[in-house]
PDB file of the backbone (N, CA, C, O) and the ligand in Angstrom, with CONECT records:
HET     ZN  A 101       1
ATOM      1  N   MET A   1      94.506  88.604  80.979  1.00  0.00           N
ATOM      2  CA  MET A   1      95.371  89.732  81.144  1.00  0.00           C
ATOM      3  C   MET A   1      95.495  90.218  82.615  1.00  0.00           C
ATOM      4  O   MET A   1      96.178  91.192  82.930  1.00  0.00           O
ATOM      5  N   TYR A   2      94.832  89.519  83.430  1.00  0.00           N
ATOM      6  CA  TYR A   2      94.750  89.970  84.868  1.00  0.00           C
ATOM      7  C   TYR A   2      96.092  90.096  85.558  1.00  0.00           C
ATOM      8  O   TYR A   2      96.332  90.964  86.398  1.00  0.00           O
ATOM      9  N   PHE A   3      96.938  89.193  85.159  1.00  0.00           N
ATOM     10  CA  PHE A   3      98.319  89.321  85.754  1.00  0.00           C
ATOM     11  C   PHE A   3      99.263  89.995  84.874  1.00  0.00           C
ATOM     12  O   PHE A   3     100.459  89.976  85.165  1.00  0.00           O
ATOM     13  N   GLY A   4      98.838  90.605  83.800  1.00  0.00           N
ATOM     14  CA  GLY A   4      99.750  91.381  83.064  1.00  0.00           C
ATOM     15  C   GLY A   4     100.335  90.659  81.866  1.00  0.00           C
ATOM     16  O   GLY A   4     100.262  89.433  81.784  1.00  0.00           O
ATOM     17  N   ALA A   5     100.907  91.394  80.951  1.00  0.00           N
ATOM     18  CA  ALA A   5     101.610  90.779  79.746  1.00  0.00           C
ATOM     19  C   ALA A   5     102.862  91.518  79.438  1.00  0.00           C
ATOM     20  O   ALA A   5     103.140  92.597  79.960  1.00  0.00           O
ATOM     21  N   CYS A   6     103.636  90.876  78.536  1.00  0.00           N
ATOM     22  CA  CYS A   6     104.947  91.542  78.192  1.00  0.00           C
ATOM     23  C   CYS A   6     104.583  92.905  77.435  1.00  0.00           C
ATOM     24  O   CYS A   6     103.689  92.960  76.592  1.00  0.00           O
ATOM     25  N   PRO A   7     105.272  93.867  77.774  1.00  0.00           N
ATOM     26  CA  PRO A   7     104.945  95.171  77.181  1.00  0.00           C
ATOM     27  C   PRO A   7     105.365  95.212  75.770  1.00  0.00           C
ATOM     28  O   PRO A   7     105.013  96.189  75.109  1.00  0.00           O
ATOM     29  N   ILE A   8     106.078  94.273  75.210  1.00  0.00           N
ATOM     30  CA  ILE A   8     106.525  94.316  73.823  1.00  0.00           C
ATOM     31  C   ILE A   8     105.558  93.477  72.908  1.00  0.00           C
ATOM     32  O   ILE A   8     105.080  93.965  71.884  1.00  0.00           O
ATOM     33  N   CYS A   9     105.303  92.243  73.305  1.00  0.00           N
ATOM     34  CA  CYS A   9     104.541  91.411  72.491  1.00  0.00           C
ATOM     35  C   CYS A   9     103.099  91.268  73.005  1.00  0.00           C
ATOM     36  O   CYS A   9     102.223  90.766  72.300  1.00  0.00           O
ATOM     37  N   LYS A  10     102.870  91.725  74.261  1.00  0.00           N
ATOM     38  CA  LYS A  10     101.484  91.590  74.864  1.00  0.00           C
ATOM     39  C   LYS A  10     101.043  90.293  75.075  1.00  0.00           C
ATOM     40  O   LYS A  10      99.840  90.030  75.059  1.00  0.00           O
ATOM     41  N   LYS A  11     101.998  89.360  75.295  1.00  0.00           N
ATOM     42  CA  LYS A  11     101.708  88.004  75.640  1.00  0.00           C
ATOM     43  C   LYS A  11     102.412  87.539  76.872  1.00  0.00           C
ATOM     44  O   LYS A  11     103.238  88.287  77.395  1.00  0.00           O
ATOM     45  N   THR A  12     102.164  86.426  77.350  1.00  0.00           N
ATOM     46  CA  THR A  12     102.925  85.871  78.415  1.00  0.00           C
ATOM     47  C   THR A  12     103.087  84.403  78.199  1.00  0.00           C
ATOM     48  O   THR A  12     102.224  83.734  77.632  1.00  0.00           O
ATOM     49  N   ASP A  13     104.207  83.909  78.660  1.00  0.00           N
ATOM     50  CA  ASP A  13     104.458  82.425  78.536  1.00  0.00           C
ATOM     51  C   ASP A  13     104.049  81.687  79.819  1.00  0.00           C
ATOM     52  O   ASP A  13     104.393  80.519  80.003  1.00  0.00           O
ATOM     53  N   GLY A  14     103.330  82.360  80.686  1.00  0.00           N
ATOM     54  CA  GLY A  14     102.937  81.758  81.917  1.00  0.00           C
ATOM     55  C   GLY A  14     103.703  82.184  83.113  1.00  0.00           C
ATOM     56  O   GLY A  14     104.456  83.157  83.156  1.00  0.00           O
ATOM     57  N   CYS A  15     103.426  81.324  84.128  1.00  0.00           N
ATOM     58  CA  CYS A  15     103.979  81.741  85.540  1.00  0.00           C
ATOM     59  C   CYS A  15     104.932  80.768  86.001  1.00  0.00           C
ATOM     60  O   CYS A  15     104.773  79.562  85.810  1.00  0.00           O
ATOM     61  N   LEU A  16     105.946  81.275  86.619  1.00  0.00           N
ATOM     62  CA  LEU A  16     106.929  80.353  87.263  1.00  0.00           C
ATOM     63  C   LEU A  16     106.969  80.723  88.860  1.00  0.00           C
ATOM     64  O   LEU A  16     107.101  81.897  89.206  1.00  0.00           O
ATOM     65  N   ASN A  17     106.862  79.770  89.718  1.00  0.00           N
ATOM     66  CA  ASN A  17     106.955  80.088  91.078  1.00  0.00           C
ATOM     67  C   ASN A  17     108.370  80.024  91.564  1.00  0.00           C
ATOM     68  O   ASN A  17     109.147  79.126  91.241  1.00  0.00           O
ATOM     69  N   ILE A  18     108.666  81.028  92.361  1.00  0.00           N
ATOM     70  CA  ILE A  18     110.041  80.902  93.081  1.00  0.00           C
ATOM     71  C   ILE A  18     109.607  81.151  94.583  1.00  0.00           C
ATOM     72  O   ILE A  18     109.365  82.259  95.063  1.00  0.00           O
ATOM     73  N   GLY A  19     109.548  79.923  95.254  1.00  0.00           N
ATOM     74  CA  GLY A  19     108.954  79.986  96.582  1.00  0.00           C
ATOM     75  C   GLY A  19     107.477  80.364  96.499  1.00  0.00           C
ATOM     76  O   GLY A  19     106.718  79.784  95.722  1.00  0.00           O
ATOM     77  N   ARG A  20     107.116  81.259  97.238  1.00  0.00           N
ATOM     78  CA  ARG A  20     105.705  81.662  97.199  1.00  0.00           C
ATOM     79  C   ARG A  20     105.414  82.792  96.216  1.00  0.00           C
ATOM     80  O   ARG A  20     104.261  83.198  96.076  1.00  0.00           O
ATOM     81  N   GLU A  21     106.471  83.325  95.508  1.00  0.00           N
ATOM     82  CA  GLU A  21     106.269  84.367  94.664  1.00  0.00           C
ATOM     83  C   GLU A  21     105.909  83.828  93.272  1.00  0.00           C
ATOM     84  O   GLU A  21     106.415  82.778  92.874  1.00  0.00           O
ATOM     85  N   HIS A  22     105.056  84.518  92.537  1.00  0.00           N
ATOM     86  CA  HIS A  22     104.751  84.128  91.169  1.00  0.00           C
ATOM     87  C   HIS A  22     105.218  85.073  90.162  1.00  0.00           C
ATOM     88  O   HIS A  22     104.812  86.234  90.107  1.00  0.00           O
ATOM     89  N   TRP A  23     106.098  84.553  89.345  1.00  0.00           N
ATOM     90  CA  TRP A  23     106.716  85.456  88.240  1.00  0.00           C
ATOM     91  C   TRP A  23     106.141  84.991  86.905  1.00  0.00           C
ATOM     92  O   TRP A  23     106.180  83.816  86.542  1.00  0.00           O
ATOM     93  N   PHE A  24     105.602  85.993  86.192  1.00  0.00           N
ATOM     94  CA  PHE A  24     105.181  85.806  84.889  1.00  0.00           C
ATOM     95  C   PHE A  24     106.398  86.196  83.977  1.00  0.00           C
ATOM     96  O   PHE A  24     107.181  87.092  84.294  1.00  0.00           O
ATOM     97  N   VAL A  25     106.505  85.435  82.781  1.00  0.00           N
ATOM     98  CA  VAL A  25     107.667  85.741  81.956  1.00  0.00           C
ATOM     99  C   VAL A  25     107.189  85.782  80.539  1.00  0.00           C
ATOM    100  O   VAL A  25     106.153  85.215  80.191  1.00  0.00           O
ATOM    101  N   CYS A  26     107.968  86.470  79.715  1.00  0.00           N
ATOM    102  CA  CYS A  26     107.996  86.335  78.301  1.00  0.00           C
ATOM    103  C   CYS A  26     109.362  85.866  77.915  1.00  0.00           C
ATOM    104  O   CYS A  26     110.336  86.605  78.059  1.00  0.00           O
ATOM    105  N   HIS A  27     109.469  84.549  77.383  1.00  0.00           N
ATOM    106  CA  HIS A  27     110.752  83.990  77.033  1.00  0.00           C
ATOM    107  C   HIS A  27     111.359  84.668  75.884  1.00  0.00           C
ATOM    108  O   HIS A  27     112.575  84.859  75.853  1.00  0.00           O
ATOM    109  N   GLU A  28     110.583  85.040  74.942  1.00  0.00           N
ATOM    110  CA  GLU A  28     111.055  85.614  73.682  1.00  0.00           C
ATOM    111  C   GLU A  28     111.770  86.883  73.918  1.00  0.00           C
ATOM    112  O   GLU A  28     112.837  87.114  73.348  1.00  0.00           O
ATOM    113  N   HIS A  29     111.207  87.735  74.758  1.00  0.00           N
ATOM    114  CA  HIS A  29     111.885  89.022  75.036  1.00  0.00           C
ATOM    115  C   HIS A  29     112.584  89.084  76.409  1.00  0.00           C
ATOM    116  O   HIS A  29     113.012  90.159  76.830  1.00  0.00           O
ATOM    117  N   LYS A  30     112.696  87.997  77.074  1.00  0.00           N
ATOM    118  CA  LYS A  30     113.344  87.949  78.318  1.00  0.00           C
ATOM    119  C   LYS A  30     112.915  88.933  79.359  1.00  0.00           C
ATOM    120  O   LYS A  30     113.716  89.636  79.976  1.00  0.00           O
ATOM    121  N   LYS A  31     111.545  88.958  79.541  1.00  0.00           N
ATOM    122  CA  LYS A  31     110.983  89.834  80.527  1.00  0.00           C
ATOM    123  C   LYS A  31     110.484  89.069  81.579  1.00  0.00           C
ATOM    124  O   LYS A  31     110.179  87.887  81.419  1.00  0.00           O
ATOM    125  N   ARG A  32     110.367  89.719  82.763  1.00  0.00           N
ATOM    126  CA  ARG A  32     109.663  88.998  83.845  1.00  0.00           C
ATOM    127  C   ARG A  32     109.057  90.104  84.760  1.00  0.00           C
ATOM    128  O   ARG A  32     109.566  91.219  84.873  1.00  0.00           O
ATOM    129  N   TRP A  33     107.900  89.691  85.420  1.00  0.00           N
ATOM    130  CA  TRP A  33     107.327  90.583  86.301  1.00  0.00           C
ATOM    131  C   TRP A  33     106.556  89.777  87.449  1.00  0.00           C
ATOM    132  O   TRP A  33     105.921  88.752  87.200  1.00  0.00           O
ATOM    133  N   CYS A  34     106.649  90.231  88.495  1.00  0.00           N
ATOM    134  CA  CYS A  34     106.147  89.518  89.713  1.00  0.00           C
ATOM    135  C   CYS A  34     104.684  89.843  89.870  1.00  0.00           C
ATOM    136  O   CYS A  34     104.305  91.014  89.902  1.00  0.00           O
ATOM    137  N   ALA A  35     103.832  88.795  89.972  1.00  0.00           N
ATOM    138  CA  ALA A  35     102.348  88.955  89.949  1.00  0.00           C
ATOM    139  C   ALA A  35     101.967  89.085  91.486  1.00  0.00           C
ATOM    140  O   ALA A  35     100.861  89.533  91.787  1.00  0.00           O
ATOM    141  N   GLY A  36     102.845  88.710  92.423  1.00  0.00           N
ATOM    142  CA  GLY A  36     102.484  88.681  93.698  1.00  0.00           C
ATOM    143  C   GLY A  36     102.968  87.441  94.381  1.00  0.00           C
ATOM    144  O   GLY A  36     103.824  86.741  93.841  1.00  0.00           O
ATOM    145  N   ALA A  37     102.467  87.147  95.525  1.00  0.00           N
ATOM    146  CA  ALA A  37     102.948  86.014  96.338  1.00  0.00           C
ATOM    147  C   ALA A  37     101.713  85.285  96.903  1.00  0.00           C
ATOM    148  O   ALA A  37     100.736  85.917  97.306  1.00  0.00           O
ATOM    149  N   ASN A  38     101.776  84.029  96.922  1.00  0.00           N
ATOM    150  CA  ASN A  38     100.826  83.135  97.580  1.00  0.00           C
ATOM    151  C   ASN A  38      99.430  83.317  97.146  1.00  0.00           C
ATOM    152  O   ASN A  38      98.492  83.160  97.927  1.00  0.00           O
ATOM    153  N   LEU A  39      99.267  83.681  95.779  1.00  0.00           N
ATOM    154  CA  LEU A  39      98.098  83.862  95.148  1.00  0.00           C
ATOM    155  C   LEU A  39      97.451  82.443  94.722  1.00  0.00           C
ATOM    156  O   LEU A  39      96.251  82.206  94.866  1.00  0.00           O
ATOM    157  N   PHE A  40      98.293  81.613  94.232  1.00  0.00           N
ATOM    158  CA  PHE A  40      97.919  80.344  93.762  1.00  0.00           C
ATOM    159  C   PHE A  40      98.385  79.248  94.778  1.00  0.00           C
ATOM    160  O   PHE A  40      99.386  79.451  95.466  1.00  0.00           O
ATOM    161  N   SER A  41      97.706  78.154  94.869  1.00  0.00           N
ATOM    162  CA  SER A  41      98.254  77.299  95.912  1.00  0.00           C
ATOM    163  C   SER A  41      99.254  76.331  95.268  1.00  0.00           C
ATOM    164  O   SER A  41      99.865  75.565  96.014  1.00  0.00           O
ATOM    165  N   GLY A  42      99.479  76.298  93.915  1.00  0.00           N
ATOM    166  CA  GLY A  42     100.426  75.473  93.362  1.00  0.00           C
ATOM    167  C   GLY A  42     101.755  75.352  93.863  1.00  0.00           C
ATOM    168  O   GLY A  42     102.344  74.272  93.805  1.00  0.00           O
ATOM    169  N   TRP A  43     102.311  76.446  94.385  1.00  0.00           N
ATOM    170  CA  TRP A  43     103.681  76.494  94.868  1.00  0.00           C
ATOM    171  C   TRP A  43     103.855  75.541  96.046  1.00  0.00           C
ATOM    172  O   TRP A  43     104.970  75.061  96.250  1.00  0.00           O
ATOM    173  N   ARG A  44     102.888  75.256  96.784  1.00  0.00           N
ATOM    174  CA  ARG A  44     102.986  74.350  97.860  1.00  0.00           C
ATOM    175  C   ARG A  44     103.398  72.960  97.512  1.00  0.00           C
ATOM    176  O   ARG A  44     103.997  72.227  98.300  1.00  0.00           O
ATOM    177  N   ASP A  45     103.033  72.607  96.230  1.00  0.00           N
ATOM    178  CA  ASP A  45     103.338  71.281  95.687  1.00  0.00           C
ATOM    179  C   ASP A  45     104.727  71.108  95.175  1.00  0.00           C
ATOM    180  O   ASP A  45     105.205  70.007  94.904  1.00  0.00           O
ATOM    181  N   GLU A  46     105.424  72.369  95.042  1.00  0.00           N
ATOM    182  CA  GLU A  46     106.731  72.273  94.481  1.00  0.00           C
ATOM    183  C   GLU A  46     107.765  72.444  95.628  1.00  0.00           C
ATOM    184  O   GLU A  46     107.479  72.894  96.737  1.00  0.00           O
ATOM    185  N   ASP A  47     108.978  72.041  95.243  1.00  0.00           N
ATOM    186  CA  ASP A  47     109.984  72.128  96.290  1.00  0.00           C
ATOM    187  C   ASP A  47     111.133  72.974  95.839  1.00  0.00           C
ATOM    188  O   ASP A  47     111.172  73.454  94.707  1.00  0.00           O
ATOM    189  N   GLU A  48     112.080  73.153  96.749  1.00  0.00           N
ATOM    190  CA  GLU A  48     113.336  74.022  96.559  1.00  0.00           C
ATOM    191  C   GLU A  48     113.929  73.807  95.187  1.00  0.00           C
ATOM    192  O   GLU A  48     114.314  74.782  94.540  1.00  0.00           O
ATOM    193  N   SER A  49     114.022  72.583  94.711  1.00  0.00           N
ATOM    194  CA  SER A  49     114.816  72.401  93.440  1.00  0.00           C
ATOM    195  C   SER A  49     113.967  72.986  92.281  1.00  0.00           C
ATOM    196  O   SER A  49     114.580  73.514  91.353  1.00  0.00           O
ATOM    197  N   VAL A  50     112.720  72.943  92.252  1.00  0.00           N
ATOM    198  CA  VAL A  50     111.923  73.500  91.291  1.00  0.00           C
ATOM    199  C   VAL A  50     112.146  75.055  91.271  1.00  0.00           C
ATOM    200  O   VAL A  50     112.304  75.679  90.222  1.00  0.00           O
ATOM    201  N   TRP A  51     112.144  75.604  92.467  1.00  0.00           N
ATOM    202  CA  TRP A  51     112.174  77.111  92.601  1.00  0.00           C
ATOM    203  C   TRP A  51     113.589  77.565  92.100  1.00  0.00           C
ATOM    204  O   TRP A  51     113.708  78.600  91.445  1.00  0.00           O
ATOM    205  N   GLN A  52     114.601  76.813  92.404  1.00  0.00           N
ATOM    206  CA  GLN A  52     115.978  77.033  92.033  1.00  0.00           C
ATOM    207  C   GLN A  52     116.121  77.047  90.514  1.00  0.00           C
ATOM    208  O   GLN A  52     116.755  77.916  89.916  1.00  0.00           O
ATOM    209  N   GLU A  53     115.481  76.014  89.919  1.00  0.00           N
ATOM    210  CA  GLU A  53     115.501  75.926  88.439  1.00  0.00           C
ATOM    211  C   GLU A  53     114.790  77.162  87.796  1.00  0.00           C
ATOM    212  O   GLU A  53     115.259  77.762  86.829  1.00  0.00           O
ATOM    213  N   ASN A  54     113.704  77.468  88.372  1.00  0.00           N
ATOM    214  CA  ASN A  54     112.937  78.627  87.906  1.00  0.00           C
ATOM    215  C   ASN A  54     113.745  79.901  88.018  1.00  0.00           C
ATOM    216  O   ASN A  54     113.875  80.656  87.055  1.00  0.00           O
ATOM    217  N   ALA A  55     114.278  80.131  89.181  1.00  0.00           N
ATOM    218  CA  ALA A  55     115.121  81.282  89.439  1.00  0.00           C
ATOM    219  C   ALA A  55     116.245  81.373  88.486  1.00  0.00           C
ATOM    220  O   ALA A  55     116.581  82.446  87.986  1.00  0.00           O
ATOM    221  N   GLU A  56     116.858  80.192  88.221  1.00  0.00           N
ATOM    222  CA  GLU A  56     118.047  80.127  87.325  1.00  0.00           C
ATOM    223  C   GLU A  56     117.645  80.524  85.887  1.00  0.00           C
ATOM    224  O   GLU A  56     118.366  81.179  85.135  1.00  0.00           O
ATOM    225  N   GLN A  57     116.396  80.051  85.584  1.00  0.00           N
ATOM    226  CA  GLN A  57     115.896  80.279  84.138  1.00  0.00           C
ATOM    227  C   GLN A  57     115.566  81.752  83.908  1.00  0.00           C
ATOM    228  O   GLN A  57     115.670  82.173  82.756  1.00  0.00           O
ATOM    229  N   ILE A  58     115.206  82.525  84.813  1.00  0.00           N
ATOM    230  CA  ILE A  58     114.791  83.819  84.559  1.00  0.00           C
ATOM    231  C   ILE A  58     115.742  84.904  85.289  1.00  0.00           C
ATOM    232  O   ILE A  58     115.376  86.077  85.352  1.00  0.00           O
ATOM    233  N   LYS A  59     116.813  84.536  85.769  1.00  0.00           N
ATOM    234  CA  LYS A  59     117.676  85.417  86.514  1.00  0.00           C
ATOM    235  C   LYS A  59     118.218  86.484  85.574  1.00  0.00           C
ATOM    236  O   LYS A  59     118.508  87.593  86.025  1.00  0.00           O
ATOM    237  N   ASN A  60     118.358  86.205  84.341  1.00  0.00           N
ATOM    238  CA  ASN A  60     118.950  87.209  83.411  1.00  0.00           C
ATOM    239  C   ASN A  60     117.815  87.979  82.667  1.00  0.00           C
ATOM    240  O   ASN A  60     118.049  88.820  81.798  1.00  0.00           O
ATOM    241  N   TYR A  61     116.599  87.632  83.069  1.00  0.00           N
ATOM    242  CA  TYR A  61     115.433  88.392  82.358  1.00  0.00           C
ATOM    243  C   TYR A  61     115.352  89.765  83.022  1.00  0.00           C
ATOM    244  O   TYR A  61     115.706  89.942  84.187  1.00  0.00           O
ATOM    245  N   GLU A  62     114.886  90.704  82.255  1.00  0.00           N
ATOM    246  CA  GLU A  62     114.661  92.089  82.807  1.00  0.00           C
ATOM    247  C   GLU A  62     113.346  92.145  83.550  1.00  0.00           C
ATOM    248  O   GLU A  62     112.313  91.609  83.150  1.00  0.00           O
ATOM    249  N   GLU A  63     113.469  92.817  84.629  1.00  0.00           N
ATOM    250  CA  GLU A  63     112.169  93.058  85.381  1.00  0.00           C
ATOM    251  C   GLU A  63     111.489  94.256  84.775  1.00  0.00           C
ATOM    252  O   GLU A  63     112.071  95.336  84.679  1.00  0.00           O
ATOM    253  N   VAL A  64     110.220  94.056  84.356  1.00  0.00           N
ATOM    254  CA  VAL A  64     109.491  95.141  83.724  1.00  0.00           C
ATOM    255  C   VAL A  64     108.107  95.367  84.395  1.00  0.00           C
ATOM    256  O   VAL A  64     107.617  94.564  85.190  1.00  0.00           O
ATOM    257  N   ASP A  65     107.531  96.510  84.014  1.00  0.00           N
ATOM    258  CA  ASP A  65     106.101  96.624  84.404  1.00  0.00           C
ATOM    259  C   ASP A  65     105.308  96.158  83.324  1.00  0.00           C
ATOM    260  O   ASP A  65     105.392  96.694  82.219  1.00  0.00           O
ATOM    261  N   PRO A  66     104.513  95.169  83.557  1.00  0.00           N
ATOM    262  CA  PRO A  66     103.641  94.602  82.483  1.00  0.00           C
ATOM    263  C   PRO A  66     102.490  95.407  82.006  1.00  0.00           C
ATOM    264  O   PRO A  66     102.088  96.322  82.725  1.00  0.00           O
ATOM    265  N   ILE A  67     101.946  95.177  80.927  1.00  0.00           N
ATOM    266  CA  ILE A  67     100.755  95.858  80.542  1.00  0.00           C
ATOM    267  C   ILE A  67      99.494  95.084  80.863  1.00  0.00           C
ATOM    268  O   ILE A  67      99.475  93.855  80.801  1.00  0.00           O
ATOM    269  N   TYR A  68      98.520  95.754  81.182  1.00  0.00           N
ATOM    270  CA  TYR A  68      97.297  95.059  81.552  1.00  0.00           C
ATOM    271  C   TYR A  68      96.093  95.239  80.639  1.00  0.00           C
ATOM    272  O   TYR A  68      95.004  94.708  80.856  1.00  0.00           O
ATOM    273  N   ASP A  69      96.382  96.076  79.535  1.00  0.00           N
ATOM    274  CA  ASP A  69      95.363  96.367  78.588  1.00  0.00           C
ATOM    275  C   ASP A  69      95.884  95.953  77.152  1.00  0.00           C
ATOM    276  O   ASP A  69      96.820  96.556  76.627  1.00  0.00           O
ATOM    277  N   PRO A  70      95.293  94.990  76.599  1.00  0.00           N
ATOM    278  CA  PRO A  70      95.826  94.550  75.295  1.00  0.00           C
ATOM    279  C   PRO A  70      95.551  95.382  74.084  1.00  0.00           C
ATOM    280  O   PRO A  70      96.005  95.088  72.978  1.00  0.00           O
ATOM    281  N   SER A  71      94.799  96.424  74.313  1.00  0.00           N
ATOM    282  CA  SER A  71      94.563  97.182  73.093  1.00  0.00           C
ATOM    283  C   SER A  71      95.667  98.251  72.737  1.00  0.00           C
ATOM    284  O   SER A  71      95.554  98.941  71.724  1.00  0.00           O
TER     285      SER A  71
HETATM  286 ZN    ZN A 101     107.367  89.500  74.761  1.00  0.00          ZN2+
END
């Protein structure tokens, strides 16, 4: 829960990197929230085409405030 979860289902489908930004998503409810930038080193192994794909995938998702407490 450290990086938050979807406010509706309290879950996350994981993280997509767009450049050095880390976006967590819920695909079911089309929500996204930014966990920060340059927290994980993985983004360095990806390139522009991956980020573009990720950006495309979540561009219509609503940006929300995630929940951090599952109860
Ligand atoms: Zn959800």
